[in-house]
Backbone as ProteinMPNN parsed JSONL, in Angstrom:
{"seq_chain_A": "MKVGLSLVVLLEIVGYALLAFWLLLVFRVVIEWIRAFSRDWRPTGLTVVILEGIMSITDPPVKLLRRLIPPIAIGAVRLDLSILVLLLVAFIGMQLALGAAANAALS", "coords_chain_A": {"N_chain_A": [[8.965, -47.524, -15.47], [10.509, -45.649, -13.019], [9.301, -42.968, -11.143], [10.51, -40.014, -9.709], [10.491, -39.336, -6.195], [10.378, -36.689, -5.544], [8.883, -35.492, -7.582], [6.338, -36.518, -7.1], [5.831, -35.419, -4.57], [5.913, -32.686, -5.23], [3.7, -32.499, -7.006], [1.653, -33.16, -5.215], [1.837, -31.023, -3.407], [1.141, -28.884, -5.093], [-1.47, -29.698, -5.732], [-2.756, -29.655, -3.183], [-2.388, -26.975, -2.543], [-3.98, -25.798, -4.501], [-6.417, -26.824, -3.629], [-6.683, -25.477, -1.163], [-6.846, -22.849, -2.151], [-9.208, -23.08, -3.628], [-11.045, -23.544, -1.552], [-10.828, -21.07, -0.231], [-11.929, -19.45, -2.221], [-14.575, -20.385, -2.192], [-15.312, -19.557, 0.393], [-15.122, -16.82, -0.088], [-17.234, -16.416, -1.888], [-19.385, -16.972, -0.179], [-19.028, -14.883, 1.664], [-19.48, -12.675, -0.025], [-22.166, -13.112, -0.662], [-23.322, -12.786, 1.873], [-22.736, -10.081, 2.293], [-24.263, -9.003, 0.199], [-26.916, -9.665, 0.863], [-27.241, -8.777, 3.46], [-26.901, -5.79, 4.026], [-26.237, -4.071, 6.122], [-24.374, -5.387, 7.643], [-21.466, -5.39, 9.484], [-18.399, -6.526, 9.932], [-16.271, -7.197, 12.775], [-13.259, -7.031, 14.767], [-11.416, -10.055, 14.969], [-12.688, -11.241, 12.852], [-12.639, -9.354, 10.79], [-9.932, -9.359, 10.131], [-9.575, -11.99, 9.185], [-11.394, -12.013, 7.017], [-10.273, -10.0, 5.436], [-7.845, -11.186, 4.793], [-8.741, -13.378, 3.238], [-9.96, -11.992, 1.112], [-7.775, -10.523, 0.086], [-6.108, -12.53, -0.858], [-7.642, -13.795, -2.816], [-8.429, -11.756, -4.518], [-6.614, -10.764, -6.716], [-6.63, -12.829, -8.916], [-9.41, -12.925, -9.371], [-10.085, -10.295, -10.081], [-8.588, -10.085, -12.444], [-9.887, -11.987, -14.081], [-12.401, -10.799, -14.133], [-11.937, -8.63, -15.748], [-11.465, -9.924, -18.143], [-13.73, -11.546, -18.602], [-16.764, -10.341, -19.131], [-19.587, -9.34, -17.068], [-22.758, -11.008, -17.34], [-25.721, -9.647, -18.484], [-28.863, -10.024, -17.166], [-31.827, -9.073, -17.483], [-32.472, -6.759, -15.006], [-30.436, -7.601, -13.481], [-26.999, -8.355, -13.077], [-24.929, -10.955, -13.885], [-22.077, -12.274, -12.566], [-19.594, -14.17, -13.844], [-16.966, -14.704, -13.33], [-15.889, -15.672, -10.865], [-17.076, -18.163, -10.778], [-15.894, -19.411, -13.01], [-13.235, -19.365, -12.143], [-13.419, -20.988, -9.844], [-14.04, -23.419, -11.09], [-11.744, -23.852, -12.702], [-9.739, -24.001, -10.715], [-10.633, -26.26, -9.329], [-10.514, -28.291, -11.298], [-7.756, -28.195, -11.877], [-6.762, -28.958, -9.357], [-7.758, -31.59, -9.167], [-6.439, -32.764, -11.349], [-3.72, -32.465, -10.591], [-3.571, -33.887, -8.123], [-4.448, -36.382, -8.974], [-2.453, -37.022, -10.846], [-0.305, -37.139, -9.109], [-1.003, -39.356, -7.57], [-0.981, -41.359, -9.538], [1.701, -41.21, -10.304], [2.927, -41.99, -7.97], [2.237, -44.638, -7.834], [3.547, -45.759, -9.959]], "CA_chain_A": [[9.866, -46.413, -15.217], [10.312, -45.057, -11.698], [9.212, -41.512, -11.068], [11.126, -39.559, -8.477], [9.645, -38.948, -5.077], [10.237, -35.229, -5.536], [7.778, -35.147, -8.475], [5.105, -36.847, -6.388], [5.662, -34.407, -3.522], [5.593, -31.427, -5.9], [2.319, -32.566, -7.487], [0.767, -33.106, -4.055], [1.853, -29.646, -2.896], [0.329, -28.088, -6.023], [-2.863, -30.108, -5.559], [-3.29, -29.159, -1.914], [-2.442, -25.509, -2.633], [-5.193, -25.486, -5.267], [-7.548, -27.113, -2.744], [-6.79, -24.356, -0.227], [-7.328, -21.698, -2.915], [-10.609, -23.357, -3.949], [-11.815, -23.301, -0.328], [-10.87, -19.622, -0.024], [-12.905, -18.911, -3.173], [-15.913, -20.715, -1.679], [-15.548, -18.624, 1.498], [-15.338, -15.497, -0.677], [-18.604, -16.398, -2.41], [-20.273, -16.861, 0.985], [-18.877, -13.518, 2.179], [-20.156, -11.751, -0.938], [-23.609, -13.291, -0.497], [-23.705, -12.145, 3.136], [-22.714, -8.631, 2.054], [-25.354, -8.636, -0.705], [-28.22, -9.825, 1.494], [-27.274, -8.052, 4.728], [-26.099, -4.595, 3.733], [-25.793, -3.39, 7.342], [-23.419, -6.237, 8.348], [-20.132, -4.821, 9.609], [-17.583, -7.416, 10.766], [-15.348, -6.538, 13.702], [-12.256, -7.85, 15.438], [-10.697, -11.089, 14.237], [-13.424, -11.5, 11.611], [-12.133, -8.424, 9.773], [-8.603, -9.825, 9.723], [-9.767, -13.201, 8.381], [-12.033, -11.637, 5.753], [-9.295, -9.245, 4.643], [-6.907, -12.172, 4.258], [-9.41, -14.109, 2.156], [-10.154, -11.102, -0.034], [-6.497, -10.134, -0.521], [-5.554, -13.679, -1.575], [-8.46, -14.146, -3.985], [-8.707, -10.59, -5.369], [-5.906, -10.622, -8.0], [-7.161, -13.614, -10.036], [-10.81, -12.575, -9.642], [-10.09, -9.035, -10.836], [-8.099, -10.377, -13.791], [-10.957, -12.635, -14.843], [-13.504, -9.841, -14.329], [-11.59, -7.824, -16.921], [-11.526, -10.77, -19.336], [-15.081, -12.079, -18.772], [-17.725, -9.342, -18.66], [-20.804, -9.896, -16.469], [-23.889, -11.222, -18.242], [-26.906, -8.909, -18.043], [-30.126, -10.758, -17.216], [-32.776, -8.074, -17.004], [-31.837, -5.741, -14.171], [-29.388, -8.267, -12.708], [-25.774, -8.685, -13.816], [-24.367, -12.19, -13.359], [-20.618, -12.31, -12.678], [-19.154, -15.553, -14.016], [-15.521, -14.83, -13.129], [-15.597, -16.538, -9.723], [-17.477, -19.513, -11.171], [-14.837, -19.931, -13.886], [-12.047, -19.585, -11.311], [-13.696, -22.178, -9.041], [-13.947, -24.58, -11.971], [-10.338, -24.043, -13.086], [-9.002, -24.456, -9.531], [-11.054, -27.628, -9.021], [-9.95, -29.184, -12.316], [-6.314, -28.244, -11.637], [-6.536, -29.743, -8.152], [-7.987, -32.997, -9.496], [-5.357, -33.217, -12.229], [-2.464, -32.557, -9.84], [-3.625, -34.981, -7.153], [-4.518, -37.628, -9.737], [-1.123, -37.292, -11.396], [0.555, -37.54, -7.987], [-1.357, -40.734, -7.216], [-0.477, -42.237, -10.601], [3.165, -41.215, -10.259], [3.347, -42.745, -6.79], [2.026, -46.064, -8.102], [4.443, -46.281, -11.005]], "C_chain_A": [[9.525, -45.783, -13.864], [10.3, -43.538, -11.783], [9.771, -41.097, -9.715], [10.114, -39.138, -7.427], [9.409, -37.443, -5.064], [9.104, -34.777, -6.462], [6.441, -35.408, -7.801], [4.819, -35.791, -5.328], [5.273, -33.062, -4.131], [4.146, -31.412, -6.387], [1.324, -32.516, -6.331], [0.714, -31.704, -3.46], [0.995, -28.751, -3.774], [-1.148, -28.42, -5.843], [-3.477, -29.565, -4.286], [-3.314, -27.63, -1.861], [-3.679, -25.078, -3.418], [-6.45, -25.791, -4.459], [-7.763, -25.966, -1.76], [-7.325, -23.114, -0.932], [-8.801, -21.865, -3.262], [-11.496, -23.102, -2.728], [-11.914, -21.81, -0.018], [-11.863, -18.964, -0.982], [-14.334, -19.2, -2.726], [-16.261, -19.786, -0.519], [-15.821, -17.219, 0.968], [-16.755, -15.372, -1.227], [-19.597, -16.243, -1.264], [-20.222, -15.446, 1.56], [-19.619, -12.525, 1.29], [-21.668, -11.897, -0.862], [-24.088, -12.637, 0.795], [-23.742, -10.633, 2.958], [-23.882, -8.185, 1.185], [-26.708, -8.68, -0.002], [-28.345, -9.098, 2.826], [-26.364, -6.833, 4.609], [-25.563, -3.904, 4.99], [-24.803, -4.228, 8.157], [-22.039, -5.608, 8.317], [-19.303, -5.729, 10.512], [-16.618, -6.618, 11.642], [-14.327, -7.548, 14.217], [-11.531, -8.816, 14.523], [-11.376, -11.406, 12.906], [-12.926, -10.604, 10.488], [-10.788, -8.901, 9.242], [-8.727, -11.048, 8.819], [-10.364, -12.859, 7.025], [-11.079, -10.86, 4.856], [-8.258, -10.183, 4.035], [-7.496, -12.946, 3.093], [-9.533, -13.234, 0.921], [-8.821, -10.746, -0.694], [-5.843, -11.295, -1.273], [-6.325, -13.941, -2.864], [-8.703, -12.984, -4.936], [-7.935, -10.553, -6.692], [-6.436, -11.512, -9.128], [-8.608, -13.28, -10.374], [-10.882, -11.29, -10.454], [-9.596, -9.232, -12.264], [-9.199, -11.007, -14.64], [-12.147, -11.708, -15.06], [-13.22, -8.912, -15.498], [-11.744, -8.623, -18.206], [-12.933, -11.278, -19.64], [-16.072, -11.045, -18.243], [-18.954, -10.008, -18.038], [-21.924, -10.0, -17.505], [-25.097, -10.495, -17.665], [-28.145, -9.773, -18.255], [-31.184, -9.837, -16.627], [-32.038, -6.994, -16.238], [-30.664, -6.306, -13.37], [-28.194, -8.554, -13.614], [-25.115, -9.88, -13.128], [-22.866, -12.232, -13.638], [-20.157, -13.763, -12.719], [-17.683, -15.761, -13.686], [-15.18, -15.764, -11.969], [-15.973, -17.978, -10.047], [-16.415, -20.164, -12.054], [-13.584, -20.244, -13.068], [-12.218, -20.805, -10.401], [-13.524, -23.445, -9.874], [-12.497, -24.881, -12.353], [-9.519, -24.566, -11.9], [-9.354, -25.904, -9.201], [-10.46, -28.625, -10.014], [-8.435, -29.309, -12.135], [-5.962, -29.084, -10.424], [-6.697, -31.233, -8.451], [-6.874, -33.557, -10.38], [-4.055, -33.416, -11.456], [-2.481, -33.728, -8.867], [-3.736, -36.338, -7.851], [-3.174, -38.008, -10.326], [-0.163, -37.724, -10.293], [0.271, -38.983, -7.588], [-0.835, -41.715, -8.264], [1.042, -42.333, -10.573], [3.67, -42.031, -9.068], [3.213, -44.247, -7.022], [3.0, -46.634, -9.123], [5.88, -46.403, -10.533]], "O_chain_A": [[8.374, -45.429, -13.612], [11.164, -42.917, -12.403], [9.53, -41.755, -8.703], [9.027, -38.651, -7.739], [8.358, -36.978, -4.623], [8.43, -33.789, -6.17], [5.514, -34.606, -7.919], [3.687, -35.323, -5.204], [4.398, -32.374, -3.606], [3.44, -30.421, -6.202], [0.266, -31.898, -6.452], [-0.354, -31.248, -3.051], [0.21, -27.949, -3.268], [-1.985, -27.519, -5.806], [-4.602, -29.066, -4.304], [-4.176, -27.052, -1.199], [-4.349, -24.113, -3.05], [-7.451, -25.086, -4.591], [-8.896, -25.532, -1.548], [-8.164, -22.401, -0.38], [-9.564, -20.901, -3.2], [-12.571, -22.514, -2.851], [-12.965, -21.335, 0.412], [-12.561, -18.025, -0.601], [-15.21, -18.347, -2.867], [-17.38, -19.279, -0.449], [-16.66, -16.504, 1.514], [-17.403, -14.34, -1.052], [-20.547, -15.466, -1.366], [-21.257, -14.877, 1.905], [-20.307, -11.635, 1.79], [-22.386, -10.905, -0.986], [-25.143, -12.004, 0.814], [-24.674, -9.975, 3.42], [-24.438, -7.108, 1.402], [-27.558, -7.823, -0.246], [-29.46, -8.83, 3.274], [-25.211, -6.853, 5.039], [-24.54, -3.222, 4.928], [-24.425, -3.823, 9.256], [-21.503, -5.326, 7.246], [-19.479, -5.71, 11.73], [-16.206, -5.512, 11.291], [-14.518, -8.76, 14.111], [-11.085, -8.445, 13.437], [-10.713, -11.795, 11.945], [-12.805, -11.053, 9.348], [-10.538, -8.851, 8.037], [-8.05, -11.129, 7.793], [-9.901, -13.354, 5.997], [-11.082, -11.048, 3.639], [-7.841, -9.995, 2.893], [-6.832, -13.15, 2.076], [-9.245, -13.677, -0.19], [-8.749, -10.674, -1.921], [-5.1, -11.066, -2.228], [-5.73, -14.271, -3.889], [-9.145, -13.205, -6.063], [-8.558, -10.325, -7.729], [-6.677, -11.0, -10.221], [-8.998, -13.342, -11.54], [-11.653, -11.202, -11.41], [-10.121, -8.618, -13.193], [-9.415, -10.606, -15.783], [-12.836, -11.821, -16.074], [-14.146, -8.453, -16.168], [-12.111, -8.07, -19.243], [-13.297, -11.427, -20.807], [-16.206, -10.888, -17.03], [-19.324, -11.114, -18.432], [-22.02, -9.186, -18.423], [-25.456, -10.695, -16.505], [-28.439, -10.197, -19.373], [-31.406, -9.827, -15.416], [-31.097, -6.387, -16.749], [-29.979, -5.567, -12.663], [-28.356, -8.946, -14.769], [-24.785, -9.824, -11.943], [-22.437, -12.226, -14.792], [-20.312, -14.497, -11.744], [-17.195, -16.89, -13.756], [-14.259, -16.573, -12.089], [-15.277, -18.91, -9.644], [-16.078, -21.333, -11.867], [-12.944, -21.274, -13.28], [-11.273, -21.57, -10.207], [-12.935, -24.423, -9.415], [-12.074, -26.037, -12.328], [-8.699, -25.469, -12.063], [-8.478, -26.689, -8.837], [-9.962, -29.679, -9.619], [-7.89, -30.409, -12.23], [-4.988, -29.835, -10.444], [-5.868, -32.044, -8.038], [-6.423, -34.685, -10.183], [-3.365, -34.418, -11.644], [-1.511, -34.482, -8.79], [-3.181, -37.329, -7.376], [-2.792, -39.179, -10.312], [0.696, -38.578, -10.514], [1.193, -39.746, -7.3], [-0.31, -42.775, -7.922], [1.607, -43.405, -10.792], [4.711, -42.681, -9.15], [3.982, -45.037, -6.473], [3.249, -47.84, -9.152], [6.747, -46.826, -11.297]]}, "name": "protein", "num_of_chains": 1, "seq": "MKVGLSLVVLLEIVGYALLAFWLLLVFRVVIEWIRAFSRDWRPTGLTVVILEGIMSITDPPVKLLRRLIPPIAIGAVRLDLSILVLLLVAFIGMQLALGAAANAALS"}
């Protein structure tokens, strides 16, 4: 059975959009680590614009998951698993979409 080219293109767009979102989440984790370890770091210029873009794109799903998944208290430290769960979901979704696109293109 032939699958339409539009389905393959749609699955690839979804897969690459999830890849871009996954990369933005990785950048967000790096930004949060820099903020945690260097409290006096104050970005300026174009860096502020880029960081604001990353944070505004990734904030809504992260905040939603932070409400659903409470941080785990380990002694005096609280471990936030929301970004880890979001990274995992985005990665699995990306793999599923790109794999389905490859299979659909071959059939």
